[in-house]
N, C-alpha and C positions, 0 to 999 in steps of 0.2 A: 894396318887394312887399307885396300886399293882401294884408288879413288871412286870406282865405280859400286864400290861396296858402300858408302855411306848411307845413299839413300835406299838403301834395301832391306827394308823391314824382316826380321826374323823371330820365329815364336818357337817357344817348345814347351814341353807337356813331359810330364811321368806320373803314372796315376796306375793303382793297381783297378783290374777290372773284376768284379765278382763273376761267378761260377754261371754260366749260361744267362748271361746281362748284355744288353747295350746301353754304350753310352752316345746319348743322341749328338751331341756337340760338345767333343774335348776344347772347341775356343770361345768358349760361351764364357762374356764378361774379359776377354783379350782385349787391348789395345788395338790390334791388327786383326779383328775378326771380321770388319768390313775395310774392303780393298779404301785406302783413304788418298787424297790429291785429288787433282785434275787428270791424273792418267791410269791407261789401264794399266796392269798388271799382269805377271807370268806366277803361277802361284806352281812353286814346287812341293812334295811333303814327301819326306823320308820318315820310317820307322823303324822300330826295331823290339821286337818282345821277349819276354824273357823265356819262353817257350812255344812251339806252333799251337796256334788254337787261335789267333789274334785275326780276325778280319776289318777290315776297312773300307769307310765311300767318300770319297772326295764330291763333295757338289761346290760348286763356285757362282754363284749369282743364279740359283736353281738351274745351271747346266750341270749334268751329271758327267764326270772325268773318270771316275774309280767306283764302281760297285759291288760292296764286298769279298772284296782283295786279300788272298791271305798275303799277310806280313811277314817280313824275318824276322827270325827265330834267332837271333844274333846275341842275344841278353847283353848289349850296351846300347851307350848311347849312339842313335844312327849317323852312319858316316855316308859322305858323299863320295862315290856313285851307289855304293854297296848296297844299301840300303834303301834308295830311292824305289817309290813306290808310284806316284803319277805326277802327271803336271796338266793345268788348264789355265786357261786365260779368263780374265775378268774385267769389269769395268769400276771406275770409281764409285764408290758405293757399294757396290753388291759384296754380299755377303758369303763369307767362306765357312762351310758346316764340313767336319770332320767327325762321322762317326767309326766307333769303333764296336765292334761286337766279338764275344767270348763264346765261343765253341764247343771250350772245354767243360769239366766239370770239376776243377778247381781255378780260385783266382790266377789272376795272369798278370804281370806289371806291361806297360808300353810307354815306348820310349817315342816321341815324337819330336820331329824340328820343321819347320817350315817354312822356305823362304821364298819372301816377293818380291821380283824383280819389275822394277817399273819398264814399262814401254812406252818410248819414247813416241 
């Protein structure tokens, strides 16, 4: 691990999204759902679904950085930079909200990786 990565929270999620449904926040209940500490943070999100048809939105502190955008459909755990979706900034205490919407008639799996880079 690089020295600059030691304070860099990372969250991951893998879930099935039923046909024509929305998951309001895939980060609900995760430790870093809210930007912690006394510093601001840059939030980067990477996503890859099992097939085309998953759209995602990113809000940080109530500000929209990505609204209903098509995710990569590489059918693997997301990698940087191939499956980069969006980034945004927030302050300590801001909530990170990532919603996903399945636009198809069948269940799809979405794999997500979120990295929070503290800003000095």
